[in-house]
C-alpha positions as semicolon CSV with decimal commas, in nm:
position;residue;x (nm);y (nm);z (nm)
1;X;15,802;-2,988;10,551
2;X;15,827;-2,626;10,453
3;X;16,119;-2,580;10,202
4;X;16,235;-2,272;10,401
5;X;16,205;-2,444;10,762
6;X;16,563;-2,335;10,832
7;X;16,402;-1,988;10,907
8;X;16,161;-2,116;11,164
9;X;16,184;-1,900;11,470
10;X;16,469;-1,715;11,323
11;X;16,468;-1,334;11,360
12;X;16,468;-1,180;11,010
13;X;16,494;-0,813;10,927
14;X;16,364;-0,730;10,581
15;X;16,381;-0,383;10,420
16;X;16,143;-0,294;10,143
17;X;15,913;-0,543;10,297
18;X;15,582;-0,357;10,173
19;X;15,595;-0,432;9,814
20;X;15,777;-0,616;9,522
21;X;16,041;-0,860;9,602
22;X;16,050;-0,757;9,972
23;X;15,689;-0,833;10,009
24;X;15,718;-1,172;9,832
25;X;16,033;-1,263;10,044
26;X;15,844;-1,160;10,366
27;X;15,545;-1,383;10,277
28;X;15,768;-1,692;10,221
29;X;15,935;-1,611;10,562
30;X;15,614;-1,582;10,742
31;X;15,491;-1,908;10,585
32;X;15,803;-2,070;10,718
33;X;15,752;-1,964;11,068
34;X;16,009;-1,681;11,102
35;X;15,984;-1,386;11,318
36;X;16,001;-1,093;11,071
37;X;16,079;-0,733;11,143
38;X;15,964;-0,537;10,837
39;X;16,114;-0,202;10,738
40;X;15,962;0,017;10,473
41;X;15,877;0,381;10,394
42;X;15,523;0,262;10,315
43;X;15,296;0,070;10,563
44;X;15,257;-0,298;10,520
45;X;14,946;-0,519;10,584
46;X;15,141;-0,836;10,642
47;X;15,124;-1,007;10,993
48;X;15,487;-0,952;11,075
49;X;15,637;-0,958;11,422
50;X;15,716;-0,578;11,405
51;X;15,675;-0,313;11,142
52;X;15,893;-0,011;11,148
53;X;15,872;0,290;10,928
54;X;16,204;0,416;10,774
55;X;16,315;0,649;10,495
56;X;16,660;0,582;10,363
57;X;16,681;0,941;10,247
58;X;16,665;1,043;10,620
59;X;16,929;0,925;10,829
60;X;16,771;0,995;11,164
61;X;16,482;0,758;11,058
62;X;16,740;0,494;11,007
63;X;16,899;0,558;11,362
64;X;16,542;0,547;11,510
65;X;16,446;0,220;11,336
66;X;16,773;0,043;11,458
67;X;16,683;0,144;11,808
68;X;16,338;-0,010;11,782
69;X;16,495;-0,346;11,692
70;X;16,531;-0,525;12,017
71;X;16,782;-0,806;12,094
72;X;16,980;-1,008;11,829
73;X;16,880;-1,099;11,494
74;X;16,980;-1,394;11,257
75;X;16,928;-1,254;10,907
76;X;16,932;-0,902;10,754
77;X;16,791;-0,886;10,413
78;X;16,824;-0,545;10,228
79;X;16,582;-0,529;9,959
80;X;16,462;-0,167;9,948
81;X;16,581;0,039;9,658
82;X;16,476;0,286;9,401
83;X;16,513;0,319;9,025
84;X;16,728;0,573;8,825
85;X;16,409;0,760;8,754
86;X;16,438;0,956;9,058
87;X;16,672;1,239;9,159
88;X;17,026;1,084;9,130
89;X;17,120;1,179;9,486
90;X;16,812;0,997;9,626
91;X;16,920;0,691;9,432
92;X;17,258;0,677;9,591
93;X;17,115;0,783;9,944
94;X;16,860;0,499;9,934
95;X;17,050;0,217;9,745
96;X;17,379;0,258;9,901
97;X;17,409;0,512;10,196
98;X;17,086;0,409;10,379
99;X;17,163;0,044;10,330
100;X;17,504;0,077;10,462
101;X;17,389;0,282;10,760
102;X;17,139;0,032;10,867
103;X;17,374;-0,249;10,810
104;X;17,637;-0,065;11,025
105;X;17,369;-0,019;11,300
106;X;17,276;-0,382;11,311
107;X;17,589;-0,587;11,219
108;X;17,707;-0,634;11,585
109;X;17,359;-0,783;11,663
110;X;17,354;-1,064;11,400
111;X;17,437;-1,390;11,568
112;X;17,717;-1,608;11,456
113;X;17,597;-1,821;11,175
114;X;17,383;-1,546;11,047
115;X;17,382;-1,360;10,717
116;X;17,333;-1,050;10,533
117;X;17,207;-1,034;10,175
118;X;17,182;-0,718;9,981
119;X;16,981;-0,700;9,669
120;X;17,195;-0,534;9,397
121;X;17,134;-0,562;9,000
122;X;17,290;-0,687;8,696
123;X;17,317;-0,297;8,641
124;X;17,602;-0,320;8,879
125;X;17,801;-0,580;8,685
126;X;18,066;-0,341;8,574
127;X;18,198;-0,280;8,932
128;X;18,543;-0,385;8,848
129;X;18,583;-0,122;8,593
130;X;18,487;0,150;8,799
131;X;18,633;0,021;9,134
132;X;18,828;0,328;9,209
133;X;18,524;0,534;9,201
134;X;18,313;0,292;9,399
135;X;18,593;0,255;9,660
136;X;18,618;0,627;9,702
137;X;18,241;0,663;9,803
138;X;18,270;0,342;10,024
139;X;18,567;0,499;10,204
140;X;18,339;0,788;10,332
141;X;18,291;0,711;10,695
142;X;17,933;0,795;10,748
143;X;17,603;0,900;10,575
144;X;17,681;1,276;10,578
145;X;18,019;1,250;10,432
146;X;17,881;1,003;10,147
147;X;17,620;1,283;10,072
148;X;17,904;1,546;10,049
149;X;18,105;1,310;9,821
150;X;17,792;1,272;9,604
151;X;17,757;1,664;9,575
152;X;18,114;1,686;9,451
153;X;18,067;1,398;9,197
154;X;17,740;1,459;9,020
155;X;17,591;1,194;8,789
156;X;17,278;1,161;8,595
157;X;17,007;0,900;8,691
158;X;17,113;0,609;8,499
159;X;17,466;0,640;8,599
160;X;17,363;0,686;8,967
161;X;17,170;0,377;8,955
162;X;17,431;0,174;8,793
163;X;17,681;0,313;9,029
164;X;17,471;0,251;9,333
165;X;17,441;-0,119;9,251
166;X;17,826;-0,139;9,182
167;X;17,863;0,002;9,541
168;X;17,639;-0,261;9,685
169;X;17,818;-0,561;9,522
170;X;18,169;-0,422;9,631
171;X;18,037;-0,341;9,983
172;X;17,922;-0,686;10,032
173;X;18,264;-0,827;9,931
174;X;18,421;-0,591;10,175
175;X;18,179;-0,687;10,460
176;X;18,192;-1,050;10,370
177;X;18,582;-1,032;10,426
178;X;18,581;-0,868;10,758
179;X;18,277;-1,032;10,904
180;X;18,384;-1,402;10,836
181;X;18,565;-1,425;11,153
182;X;18,257;-1,347;11,342
183;X;18,061;-1,626;11,145
184;X;17,844;-1,382;10,961
185;X;17,827;-1,416;10,569
186;X;17,746;-1,130;10,338
187;X;17,635;-1,175;9,968
188;X;17,442;-0,998;9,693
189;X;17,166;-1,099;9,461
190;X;17,167;-0,924;9,138
191;X;16,837;-0,952;8,924
192;X;16,765;-0,866;8,583
193;X;16,416;-0,699;8,503
194;X;16,159;-0,816;8,758
195;X;15,770;-0,792;8,749
196;X;15,732;-0,546;9,026
197;X;15,541;-0,203;9,059
198;X;15,846;-0,005;8,949
199;X;15,950;-0,221;8,644
200;X;15,836;0,055;8,418
201;X;16,069;0,301;8,582
202;X;16,351;0,070;8,533
203;X;16,259;0,036;8,161
204;X;16,250;0,409;8,143
205;X;16,583;0,459;8,299
206;X;16,774;0,179;8,159
207;X;16,634;0,195;7,806
208;X;16,658;-0,073;7,520
209;X;16,908;-0,290;7,715
210;X;16,633;-0,406;7,959
211;X;16,406;-0,485;7,647
212;X;16,699;-0,699;7,507
213;X;16,732;-0,892;7,844
214;X;16,353;-0,971;7,831
215;X;16,373;-1,087;7,460
216;X;16,687;-1,305;7,518
217;X;16,550;-1,482;7,832
218;X;16,198;-1,496;7,713
219;X;16,030;-1,333;8,015
220;X;16,088;-1,099;8,317
221;X;16,156;-1,265;8,646
222;X;15,880;-1,266;8,900
223;X;15,920;-1,138;9,247
224;X;15,911;-1,499;9,387
225;X;16,191;-1,609;9,133
226;X;16,414;-1,357;9,324
227;X;16,285;-1,412;9,670
228;X;16,362;-1,782;9,642
229;X;16,725;-1,717;9,564
230;X;16,743;-1,445;9,835
231;X;16,631;-1,704;10,095
232;X;16,841;-1,977;9,948
233;X;17,159;-1,760;9,966
234;X;17,095;-1,646;10,317
235;X;17,019;-2,006;10,453
236;X;17,237;-2,086;10,754
237;X;17,343;-2,422;10,603
238;X;17,534;-2,242;10,316
239;X;17,818;-2,143;10,552
240;X;18,086;-2,149;10,293
241;X;17,915;-1,918;10,040
242;X;18,048;-1,581;10,122
243;X;18,115;-1,227;9,957
244;X;17,958;-1,372;9,639
245;X;17,740;-1,191;9,393
246;X;17,464;-1,411;9,245
247;X;17,310;-1,288;8,908
248;X;16,953;-1,401;8,861
249;X;16,869;-1,295;8,516
250;X;16,781;-1,609;8,333
251;X;17,128;-1,649;8,202
252;X;17,146;-1,313;8,017
253;X;17,484;-1,197;8,153
254;X;17,633;-1,536;8,094
255;X;17,511;-1,504;7,742
256;X;17,711;-1,175;7,691
257;X;18,039;-1,359;7,825
258;X;17,969;-1,672;7,616
259;X;17,900;-1,467;7,296
260;X;17,569;-1,598;7,217
261;X;17,397;-1,257;7,322
262;X;17,504;-0,956;7,125
263;X;17,474;-0,586;7,218
264;X;17,365;-0,346;6,959
C-alpha cells in the first residue's frame, strides 16, 4: 500500500509545483492517486489533473487562478517562494501577499477535515522577536494595502526574506486559530538549506550561516526530505496538529537552543 494512500482521490492544490520541493511533492501525490491541481509561474510536464499559470507578483493572476479551480478541495500546499536575491518587494509579494491572497480565495472551499500547509523557513524562526512588525503587515486587509505598507517600510533582500518567512509562520498560527472550528488545520514546514535549483541564491542571500547549517548537519536536505514532511503534516489523520511550525533542518535549530551549535 502506498504510504500516502490517505491522499487517494483527494483534491490537492500545490503551488510552486513545477520545480524543487513543489515538484517532488506533486510526484508523491500523483503516485498516491491524488487529484492534483498544480499552480506555477512556469509550465509543468507532470500529468496533473489541472495546471494553472499564476504569478504571485500579479494579483490579477491569483484571482483568475482561483476562478479556474472548480468545486471543493481537500488540501492546499503553498510551496511557491523566491529567495532574498530578488527585489525585496517581490520577495514579500510572492512569499507573503500572494500566498495569503490565494489562501483567502480558496479557504471557504476547503472541506472539513482538510488542511493548509505553508512552506516557511528556519530563516523565519525569529518571528517572536519581530512580532509587532509582522502583525502590522498581516493586519493589512488585502494585496494592494500590503504593497503600500511595504513601500513605507523598505528593507534589504536578506531582511525581506527573513521577514517574509516570519510572516508565513505567524499567518499560519492566526489562520489555524480561526479555521479550527471549521475543521481545517493550518501549519507550516520550515526547512533549512535544500538541494533545489535556487539553493545557490539562498547561499548568496543568507551568507555563512547557511554553510554552518550544512556543516553541522552533515548535508543539505533533499526535496524529498521536505516533501515527505509536508505530506505527513497535511495528512487528514493528524487532526490534532494545528497552528504549528515544524522545523526540518536536521536538528540545527535545536542545536542552537541546546548549546551544541555555536554561532560565530
